[in-house]
C-alpha positions in Angstrom: -54.0 6.6 29.5 -53.7 4.5 26.3 -51.1 1.5 26.5 -49.0 -0.3 23.6 -49.8 -3.1 23.2 -48.5 -6.5 21.3 -50.2 -9.2 20.0 -48.8 -12.8 20.5 -49.6 -15.8 19.3 -49.7 -18.4 22.5 -47.9 -21.9 22.5 -50.8 -24.0 22.9 -48.6 -26.8 24.3 -46.5 -25.4 26.3 -48.6 -22.1 27.1 -45.1 -19.9 26.5 -46.6 -16.5 24.8 -44.9 -15.2 22.1 -44.8 -11.3 20.7 -46.2 -11.0 17.6 -46.0 -7.7 16.5 -47.0 -3.6 18.1 -50.4 -2.4 17.1 -51.8 1.3 17.4 -53.2 2.2 20.4 -57.2 3.0 20.4 -59.0 5.2 21.9 -62.2 4.7 23.8 -66.0 6.7 22.9 -68.2 5.7 25.2 -71.9 6.0 24.4 -74.7 6.3 26.7 -76.0 2.2 26.3 -71.9 2.0 27.4 -72.2 3.9 30.3 -75.5 2.3 31.9 -73.0 -0.7 31.2 -70.4 0.5 32.8 -72.3 1.5 35.7 -73.8 -1.9 36.6 -70.4 -3.4 35.7 -68.9 -0.8 38.8 -71.9 -2.1 41.0 -70.1 -5.5 40.7 -67.0 -4.3 41.1 -68.6 -2.7 44.7 -69.2 -6.7 45.3 -65.5 -7.9 45.2 -64.2 -4.3 47.0 -67.0 -5.9 49.6 -64.7 -9.8 49.6 -61.3 -8.3 48.8 -61.9 -6.2 52.2 -63.6 -9.1 54.6 -60.3 -11.4 53.3 -57.9 -9.0 54.5 -59.7 -8.5 58.0 -61.0 -11.7 58.5 -58.8 -14.3 57.3 -57.0 -16.8 60.0 -53.7 -15.3 58.8 -52.4 -12.1 57.5 -52.7 -11.8 53.4 -50.2 -10.2 51.2 -52.5 -7.1 49.6 -50.6 -7.7 46.0 -50.9 -11.9 46.0 -54.9 -11.1 46.7 -55.2 -8.3 43.7 -52.5 -10.7 41.1 -54.8 -14.3 42.5 -58.1 -12.2 41.6 -57.1 -10.5 38.1 -55.5 -14.4 37.3 -58.3 -15.6 38.2 -60.6 -13.4 35.8 -58.1 -14.5 33.1 -58.2 -17.8 33.3 -61.8 -17.8 33.7 -62.1 -16.5 30.2 -60.1 -19.6 28.4 -57.4 -21.8 28.5 -54.8 -19.3 26.9 -55.8 -15.8 28.6 -53.7 -15.4 31.4 -51.7 -13.1 34.2 -47.7 -12.9 34.0 -46.1 -11.5 37.2 -43.0 -9.8 36.2 -40.9 -12.5 36.2 -42.7 -14.9 33.8 -43.2 -11.7 31.9 -39.5 -11.3 31.7 -39.1 -15.0 31.1 -41.9 -14.7 28.3 -39.9 -12.0 26.4 -36.5 -13.7 26.5 -38.1 -16.7 24.9 -39.7 -14.2 22.0 -36.3 -13.3 21.3 -34.8 -16.7 21.4 -31.4 -15.1 22.4 -30.7 -14.7 26.5 -27.0 -14.3 28.4 -25.6 -17.5 29.0 -23.1 -20.5 28.9 -24.6 -22.2 25.6 -25.5 -25.7 27.1 -28.4 -27.8 26.8 -29.3 -29.2 30.2 -31.2 -31.8 31.9 -31.9 -32.9 35.3 -31.1 -36.4 36.5 -31.0 -37.9 39.6 -31.0 -34.1 41.3 -28.2 -32.7 39.2 -27.9 -31.2 35.8 -26.3 -33.0 32.8 -25.1 -32.0 30.2 -27.1 -33.0 27.0 -24.4 -30.8 24.6 -22.8 -28.1 24.1 -24.0 -25.6 21.8 -21.4 -24.7 19.2 -19.1 -21.7 19.3 -20.1 -20.7 22.8 -18.4 -20.4 26.4 -19.5 -23.6 27.3 -18.3 -25.4 24.0 -14.8 -23.2 24.1 -14.4 -24.1 27.9 -14.6 -28.0 26.6 -17.8 -28.7 27.9 -19.0 -31.9 26.9 -22.2 -33.8 26.3 -23.0 -36.5 29.8 -21.0 -33.7 32.0 -22.4 -33.6 35.2 -22.5 -29.8 36.9 -22.8 -30.4 40.4 -21.9 -26.4 41.9 -22.6 -23.3 40.3 -20.4 -20.3 41.8 -19.8 -22.9 45.1 -23.6 -23.8 45.4 -24.9 -27.1 45.6 -27.0 -27.4 42.2 -28.7 -30.7 44.8 -31.8 -29.5 45.7 -32.2 -26.9 42.9 -35.2 -27.6 40.4 -34.3 -27.6 36.7 -35.6 -24.0 36.0 -33.7 -22.7 39.6 -30.5 -23.4 37.9 -31.0 -22.5 34.5 -32.1 -19.2 35.8 -28.8 -19.5 37.8 -26.5 -20.5 34.4 -28.2 -17.2 32.6 -27.5 -13.8 33.7 -26.0 -10.3 31.9 -23.8 -10.8 29.1 -19.9 -10.7 30.0 -20.5 -11.8 33.8 -18.5 -15.0 35.5 -19.7 -18.3 36.7 -17.6 -20.8 38.7 -19.3 -24.1 37.2 -18.1 -27.6 39.1 -17.8 -30.8 36.9 -17.7 -34.2 37.2 -16.4 -36.6 34.1 -16.7 -40.1 33.5 -13.0 -41.0 33.3 -11.5 -38.4 35.7 -10.3 -38.9 39.8 -11.3 -35.4 40.2 -13.8 -32.9 39.7 -13.5 -30.4 37.0 -13.0 -26.8 37.9 -14.2 -24.3 35.1 -15.0 -20.4 34.7 -16.5 -19.1 32.3 -17.9 -15.5 30.9 -21.6 -15.4 29.8 -21.9 -14.0 26.2 -25.1 -14.0 24.2 -26.7 -16.9 23.5 -29.3 -17.5 20.0 -31.7 -20.3 20.6 -31.3 -22.6 17.3 -35.2 -23.4 16.3 -34.3 -24.6 12.8 -32.0 -27.6 12.5 -31.6 -29.3 9.4 -29.8 -32.5 7.6 -29.8 -34.5 4.5 -31.9 -37.5 4.4 -30.2 -40.0 1.6 -28.0 -38.4 -0.6 -30.8 -36.0 -2.6 -33.0 -34.7 0.2 -33.3 -31.5 2.7 -34.9 -32.6 6.1 -35.6 -29.1 7.7 -37.1 -29.7 11.3 -38.3 -26.2 13.2 -38.7 -26.6 17.1 -40.3 -23.1 17.5 -41.1 -20.0 16.0 -38.9 -17.4 18.1 -37.6 -14.3 16.5 -34.6 -16.1 15.0 -36.3 -18.7 12.9 -37.1 -17.2 9.6 -33.2 -16.3 9.3 -32.4 -19.9 10.8 -34.6 -21.5 7.7 -33.3 -19.3 5.5 -29.5 -20.6 6.1 -30.4 -24.3 6.6 -32.1 -24.2 3.2 -29.3 -22.2 1.3 -26.5 -24.9 3.5 -28.4 -28.0 2.3 -28.3 -26.4 -1.5 -24.9 -26.0 -1.7 -24.2 -29.5 -0.2 -26.9 -31.5 -2.5 -26.7 -29.8 -5.2 -28.6 -30.8 -8.5 -29.3 -34.1 -7.1 -31.6 -32.3 -4.6 -35.6 -34.1 -4.8 -36.9 -31.8 -2.4 -37.9 -30.7 1.2 -39.3 -32.1 4.3 -40.1 -30.0 6.5 -40.6 -31.2 10.6 -43.2 -29.6 12.0 -44.1 -32.6 14.8 -44.7 -31.4 18.3 -44.0 -27.6 17.8 -45.8 -25.9 19.7 -46.0 -22.5 17.7 -44.6 -19.0 18.6 -44.6 -15.9 16.9 -46.7 -15.0 14.6 -44.8 -12.7 11.8 -42.3 -15.7 11.8 -45.2 -18.0 10.9 -46.1 -16.1 7.9 -42.4 -15.1 7.1 -41.4 -18.9 7.3 -45.2 -19.2 5.2 -43.5 -16.8 2.9 -40.1 -18.2 1.9 -42.5 -21.4 0.1 -44.8 -19.4 -1.7 -44.6 -16.5 -4.7 -48.3 -15.1 -3.8 -51.4 -15.4 -2.1 -52.7 -14.8 1.6 -51.2 -16.6 4.7 -53.3 -15.8 6.9 -56.5 -13.5 8.5 -57.3 -13.0 11.9 -60.9 -11.4 12.8 -61.4 -9.9 16.3 -64.6 -9.5 17.6 -64.8 -6.1 15.9 -64.6 -6.6 11.2 -62.3 -3.2 11.2 -59.7 -5.4 13.5 -59.5 -8.1 10.8 -56.2 -8.1 9.3 -54.8 -10.3 6.3 -51.5 -11.5 5.7 -49.9 -12.3 2.0 -47.0 -13.2 0.2 -44.4 -11.8 -1.3 -42.6 -13.0 -5.0 -39.3 -15.3 -3.8 -39.8 -18.9 -3.3 -36.2 -20.0 -1.4 -36.7 -23.3 -2.6 -36.7 -22.6 -6.0 -40.4 -24.5 -6.2 -38.8 -27.5 -5.3 -41.5 -30.4 -3.8 -42.2 -29.7 -0.1 -43.1 -32.9 2.7 -44.6 -31.1 6.0 -45.0 -33.4 9.0 -47.6 -33.0 11.4 -49.1 -34.8 14.6 -50.7 -33.8 17.4 -48.4 -31.8 19.2 -47.9 -28.7 16.3 -49.9 -26.3 17.1 -50.6 -22.5 16.7 -47.8 -20.9 14.4 -47.2 -24.3 13.5 -50.8 -24.6 12.0 -50.9 -21.4 9.9 -47.8 -22.7 8.2 -48.8 -26.4 7.6 -52.3 -24.5 6.3 -50.6 -22.1 4.5 -48.7 -24.6 2.3 -52.0 -26.9 2.0 -54.4 -24.6 1.4 -52.0 -22.7 -2.1 -51.4 -26.6 -3.0 -47.6 -26.2 -2.1 -47.0 -29.1 0.0 -48.3 -32.4 0.9 -49.2 -33.2 4.8 -47.9 -36.0 6.0 -48.7 -37.2 10.0 -52.0 -37.1 12.0 -54.3 -34.1 12.7 -52.6 -31.0 14.9 -53.7 -29.6 17.9 -56.2 -26.9 16.6 -55.3 -23.9 18.1 -56.7 -21.4 16.3 -56.7 -18.5 18.1 -54.5 -15.3 19.3 -53.4 -13.5 22.2 -52.3 -10.1 23.0 -49.6 -9.1 25.5 -50.5 -6.0 27.4 -48.0 -4.6 29.9 -49.1 -3.4 32.8 -46.3 -1.2 33.6 -43.2 -1.3 35.4 -42.7 -4.2 38.0 -46.7 -4.9 37.4 -46.4 -7.6 34.9 -48.4 -7.6 31.7 -52.0 -9.3 30.9 -51.9 -12.0 28.0 -55.5 -11.9 26.7 -57.0 -14.0 23.9 -58.1 -11.3 21.1 -59.0 -13.0 18.0 -58.9 -15.9 16.3 -56.7 -16.7 13.1 -58.0 -18.4 9.4 -56.2 -20.5 6.8 -56.2 -18.8 3.1 -59.1 -20.9 2.2 -61.0 -19.2 5.0 -60.6 -22.1 7.3 -61.0 -21.9 11.1 -58.7 -24.9 12.6 -59.9 -23.8 16.3 -61.0 -27.2 18.4 -60.6 -29.2 14.9 -57.0 -29.3 14.1 -55.6 -29.4 10.2 -56.0 -32.5 8.8 -53.2 -34.1 6.6 -53.2 -35.1 3.0 -52.1 -38.5 4.0 -52.1 -39.7 7.8 -49.3 -41.9 8.7 -49.9 -43.1 12.4 -46.1 -44.3 14.2 -45.7 -48.0 16.1 -45.7 -46.9 19.3 -44.0 -49.2 22.3 -46.2 -50.6 24.6 -45.0 -49.2 27.2 -45.4 -45.5 25.9 -48.8 -45.9 24.1 -50.9 -44.4 26.9 -48.6 -41.1 26.9 -48.2 -40.6 23.4 -51.7 -39.2 22.2 -52.1 -35.0 22.7 -55.3 -34.2 23.7 -55.5 -31.5 21.8 -57.6 -28.1 22.4 -61.3 -29.5 21.6 -60.1 -31.2 25.4 -59.1 -27.7 27.4 -61.6 -26.8 29.7 -63.0 -23.4 28.6 -61.5 -23.5 25.2 -63.2 -20.9 22.3 -66.1 -23.0 20.6 -65.8 -23.9 17.1 -68.0 -23.6 13.9 -69.4 -27.9 13.2 -67.8 -30.6 14.9 -64.7 -30.4 17.3 -62.2 -33.0 16.5 -60.4 -34.6 20.0 -57.1 -36.2 20.3 -54.1 -37.0 17.8 -51.0 -39.1 18.0 -48.3 -36.9 18.7 -45.2 -39.9 19.2 -42.2 -39.0 17.3 -39.5 -42.8 17.0 -36.3 -41.1 18.7 -34.5 -43.5 15.7 -35.2 -41.7 12.2 -35.1 -46.0 10.4 -38.6 -46.2 12.9 -39.8 -43.1 11.9 -42.8 -44.1 9.4 -43.7 -40.7 8.6 -40.6 -39.7 7.9 -40.5 -43.0 5.4 -43.3 -42.2 3.9 -42.4 -38.4 3.1 -38.8 -39.5 1.4 -40.8 -42.5 -0.5 -43.5 -39.3 -2.0 -40.1 -37.1 -2.8 -38.6 -40.3 -4.8 -42.0 -40.9 -6.9 -41.8 -44.7 -5.0 -45.3 -43.9 -3.3 -47.8 -41.3 -5.1 -50.1 -39.0 -3.4 -52.9 -37.7 -6.3 -53.3 -34.6 -5.0 -49.7 -33.8 -3.8 -47.8 -30.7 -5.7 -44.7 -32.0 -7.4 -43.9 -28.7 -8.9 -44.1 -25.2 -7.9 -45.8 -25.0 -11.6 -48.8 -26.6 -9.7 -48.9 -24.3 -7.3 -51.6 -22.1 -6.9 -50.3 -18.5 -6.9 -54.0 -16.7 -6.4 -56.1 -16.9 -3.2 -58.9 -19.8 -3.3 -61.9 -19.8 -4.9 -63.3 -20.8 -1.9 -62.4 -17.9 0.0 -64.7 -16.9 3.4 -66.5 -13.6 3.0 -66.0 -11.5 6.2 
């Protein structure tokens, strides 16, 4: 039976897979050599069958057959590389929610504190904000069930649900003697993957936290807002991809396209030459050629590296920060039928426009900037990188492991952000930095690798 598959780019830092695009089903033709190999494979499968039956009959407690099969599938996939895996039905549904970037819920960002759910902030124009829920509110019960004892994920799952369904919250608020009870009606909530602000009065700062289905539209909206706010004083844009673990390949392509006029953005290459795909930019730079600075660090992975690599290779942006994570592979999500979850299988490597694979190497910024890390955090602020993961796909040449991933919580202490501002203001000068779109490479780089 032929099945439709979805190609995905796996977030290296979080392990979340995000749907990219649908490929055409492939027919499989089997020759004599393939039949011989298959015959040998089936002999090996007989060994698995023998072990499976022995476990079922002799294990000290009666095992769950479905769990045995799931564990066997999971072990087979995780033995391939760090990013291939089996997703049960729930994990598959969660992945689809993350992919879409929208869900039925209340519209609050929450964290766990002393076993209770603390509101970080309500999202504007959502049921939570309309009901007056405030930052630092403590949620103690959900539909009369105590929150204490639940994990953060369990509590979040209870707050999510079908649109137009109700949920009762009991809230403790500082300064209020009695708990507040409120009933909310779930609505369609969109995850904000793009946030923006002005730096000073002449620079647009755009932070992209992940690449989901909402990212490109969010980017377009923020560029338009910043252009209107700043007007003719606009010096350029800072695109912050630090600690962005990746996401949708399609969104990485369209985000890159927003800043390029033409040329290749990325190519993906599978085991067979005919599987190679190339994605190119279309005319129309949304920033109208304004200078770009892209911030990256050891937590910038996967789709983030595609954007950074494309803009660097085309000399459209100056990269500032530390070497990126180095995840240069693409995963395919293969649904296994109703209730059976899905496979997440590595099927290709991706290459930057100049033909470079960043697998287990990462992207080196044009200007390296190391942050001043507090002593108590120094042991926890370096990301080990793809090359340190057991079973990772090997790269050609030297592999690089580890890079600083600390971002100061206060912008005034952020040395990479300050460097970006100084570059756009001309206080600091990088000889290789593009200053206008006229210096942007508009053709494919000359050193494009052959297939």
